[in-house]
C-alpha positions in Angstrom: -5.2 -10.7 -13.8 -8.0 -8.2 -14.2 -8.8 -5.4 -11.8 -12.1 -7.1 -11.0 -10.3 -10.3 -10.0 -7.6 -8.4 -8.1 -10.2 -6.6 -5.9 -12.7 -9.5 -5.5 -13.4 -10.9 -2.1 -11.2 -13.7 -1.0 -7.7 -14.1 0.4 -4.2 -14.5 -1.0 -2.7 -16.9 1.5 -3.7 -15.2 4.8 -4.4 -11.7 3.3 -7.7 -10.4 2.1 -7.1 -9.5 -1.6 -8.5 -6.1 -1.1 -5.6 -5.3 1.2 -2.7 -6.9 -0.7 -1.4 -3.4 -1.8 -1.2 -2.2 1.8 0.6 -5.4 2.8 3.1 -5.1 0.0 4.0 -1.4 0.3 4.0 -1.6 4.1 6.3 -4.6 3.9 8.6 -3.1 1.4 8.9 0.1 3.4 9.4 -1.7 6.6 12.1 -4.0 5.2 14.0 -1.3 3.4 13.9 1.3 6.1 14.9 -1.1 8.9 17.6 -2.7 6.7 18.9 0.8 6.0 19.2 1.4 9.8 21.0 -1.9 10.2 23.3 -1.2 7.2 24.1 2.3 8.5 24.8 1.0 12.0 27.0 -1.8 10.6 28.9 0.7 8.5 29.5 2.7 11.6 30.6 -0.4 13.6 27.9 0.1 16.3 27.5 -2.6 18.9 24.7 -5.1 18.6 22.6 -3.6 21.4 22.5 -0.2 19.6 21.6 -1.8 16.3 18.6 -3.6 18.0 17.5 -0.4 19.8 17.6 1.7 16.6 15.9 -1.0 14.6 13.0 -1.6 17.0 12.5 2.2 17.5 12.4 2.6 13.7 9.9 -0.2 13.4 7.5 1.2 15.9 7.8 4.9 15.0 7.9 4.6 11.2 5.3 1.8 11.2 2.9 3.8 13.2 3.5 6.9 11.1 2.9 5.1 7.9 -0.3 3.4 9.2 -1.7 6.7 10.4 -1.0 8.3 7.0 -2.8 5.4 5.3 -5.7 5.8 7.7 -6.2 9.5 7.0 -5.7 9.0 3.3 -8.3 6.3 3.0 -10.7 8.2 5.3 -10.3 11.3 3.2 -11.1 9.5 0.0 -14.3 7.9 1.6 -15.4 11.3 3.0 -14.9 13.0 -0.3 -16.9 10.2 -2.0 -19.8 10.6 0.5 -19.7 14.4 0.1 -20.1 14.3 -3.7 -22.8 11.5 -3.3 -24.8 13.8 -1.0 -24.5 16.6 -3.6 -25.8 14.3 -6.3 -28.8 13.4 -4.2 -29.6 17.0 -3.6 -29.3 17.8 -7.3 -31.7 15.0 -8.2 -34.2 16.3 -5.7 -33.8 20.0 -6.6 -32.5 20.1 -10.2 -34.2 17.0 -11.6 -34.6 18.1 -15.2 -30.9 19.1 -15.5 -29.8 15.8 -14.0 -32.1 13.9 -16.4 -30.5 15.7 -19.3 -27.0 14.8 -18.0 -27.9 11.1 -18.0 -29.3 11.5 -21.5 -26.0 13.2 -22.7 -23.9 10.5 -21.0 -25.6 7.6 -22.8 -25.9 9.5 -26.0 -22.2 9.7 -26.1 -22.0 6.0 -25.6 -24.0 5.5 -28.8 -27.6 5.1 -27.6 -30.2 6.8 -29.7 -33.9 7.4 -30.1 -36.3 5.2 -28.2 -33.6 3.0 -26.8 -31.8 6.0 -25.3 -35.1 7.2 -23.7 -35.7 3.7 -22.2 -32.2 3.7 -20.7 -32.8 7.2 -19.3 -36.2 6.4 -17.9 -34.9 3.1 -16.3 -32.0 4.8 -14.6 -33.9 7.9 -13.4 -36.8 5.7 -12.0 -34.6 4.7 -9.0 -32.8 7.6 -7.4 -30.1 5.3 -5.8 -29.3 3.8 -9.2 -29.4 7.3 -10.6 -26.9 8.6 -8.1 -24.6 5.6 -8.5 -24.6 6.1 -12.2 -23.8 9.8 -11.9 -21.0 9.0 -9.5 -19.4 6.6 -11.9 -20.2 8.1 -15.2 -20.1 11.9 -14.5 -17.6 12.2 -11.6 -15.7 8.9 -12.3 -15.8 8.1 -8.6 -16.1 4.6 -7.2 -16.4 3.9 -3.5 -13.4 2.2 -2.1 -14.6 -0.8 0.0 -11.5 -0.8 2.2 -12.0 0.6 5.6 -9.5 3.1 7.1 -8.9 1.0 10.2 -8.2 -2.2 8.3 -6.0 -0.3 5.9 -4.0 1.1 8.7 -3.8 -2.2 10.6 -2.6 -4.2 7.6 0.0 -1.5 6.8 1.3 -1.5 10.4 1.4 -5.3 10.6 3.2 -5.7 7.3 5.7 -3.0 8.3 6.5 -4.6 11.6 6.4 -8.2 10.3 8.6 -7.8 7.2 10.6 -4.9 8.8 11.7 -7.1 11.7 13.5 -9.5 9.3 16.8 -7.5 9.0 17.0 -7.5 12.8 16.6 -11.3 13.3 20.3 -12.2 13.1 21.2 -9.4 15.6 18.4 -10.5 18.0 19.6 -14.1 17.7 23.2 -13.1 18.3 22.4 -11.0 21.3 21.0 -14.1 23.1 23.5 -16.7 21.7 27.1 -17.1 20.7 26.5 -16.5 17.0 29.6 -15.2 15.2 29.2 -11.4 15.3 31.5 -10.8 12.3 28.9 -12.3 9.9 25.8 -10.7 11.3 25.4 -8.1 8.6 25.8 -10.9 5.9 23.1 -12.9 7.6 20.9 -9.8 7.7 21.5 -9.2 4.0 20.5 -12.8 3.2 17.4 -12.7 5.4 16.3 -9.3 4.1 16.7 -10.4 0.5 14.5 -13.5 1.2 11.9 -11.3 2.8 11.9 -8.8 0.0 11.6 -11.6 -2.5 8.4 -12.8 -0.8 7.0 -9.3 -0.8 8.1 -8.9 -4.4 6.0 -11.9 -5.3 3.0 -10.3 -3.6 3.8 -7.1 -5.4 3.4 -8.8 -8.8 -0.2 -9.3 -7.9 -0.7 -5.6 -7.3 1.3 -4.4 -10.3 0.3 -7.2 -12.6 4.0 -7.7 -13.6 6.0 -10.8 -14.1 6.7 -12.5 -10.7 10.4 -12.9 -11.3 10.8 -9.3 -12.5 8.9 -8.0 -9.5 11.1 -10.0 -7.1 14.4 -8.9 -8.7 13.2 -5.2 -8.8 12.2 -5.3 -5.1 15.4 -7.0 -3.9 17.6 -4.6 -6.0 15.8 -1.6 -4.5 16.6 -2.9 -1.0 20.2 -3.5 -2.0 20.6 0.1 -3.2 19.2 1.4 0.0 21.6 -0.9 2.0 24.7 0.3 0.0 23.8 4.0 0.5 23.1 3.5 4.2 26.2 1.4 4.8 28.5 4.0 3.0 26.9 6.8 4.9 27.4 5.1 8.2 31.0 4.2 7.4 31.8 7.8 6.3 30.2 9.3 9.4 32.0 6.9 11.6 35.3 7.9 10.2 34.5 11.6 10.4 33.2 11.6 13.9 35.8 9.4 15.5 
């Protein structure tokens, strides 16, 4: 799948293709961090209520933190683009001959020569908006990201909470029912693996990797986090008895 196709307008199931990356990485981070909390709490033999409280607190705090980080990251990139674009407009107005020569050098390096080169230069410099866009892409190698900071943050937060809540489902269900408590962590492992598999399939769209490889990689990453957290919880529980 080409980059053009990946970032084209449209949707992948219910997600705008432009925001698949935010959904994927928000979902992975949400599932793994919450599952790590559940694994650590299980290793420490904490009661169900405590696991739920820790899990939900993690979802809200970490999800919000991650979405705010994405908001400012996207906003900074857009602000930086607009700053350099304003500089290019100023240079075209005040340093026109130098900017014309820069366009000529850019297309000369691309193989344009003689009259054809001059036609290209004259065509581009005839419209200052086309001229600036060309300078942004060819000289500064900058392309405006069409994703908005608010939507980026929102998709990240939604994915974090939506996928990140999966490890807690068995504990929430057990809290209100008579579900066998001895198997809760096993159920959580299975549900989390399924959730990570779905996110891994989405990730293959972003990374352009084989779907099966992406699923296995994502699930294994979650498994490693779970093992580390479970062992840490178990060790701490024995030390702090």
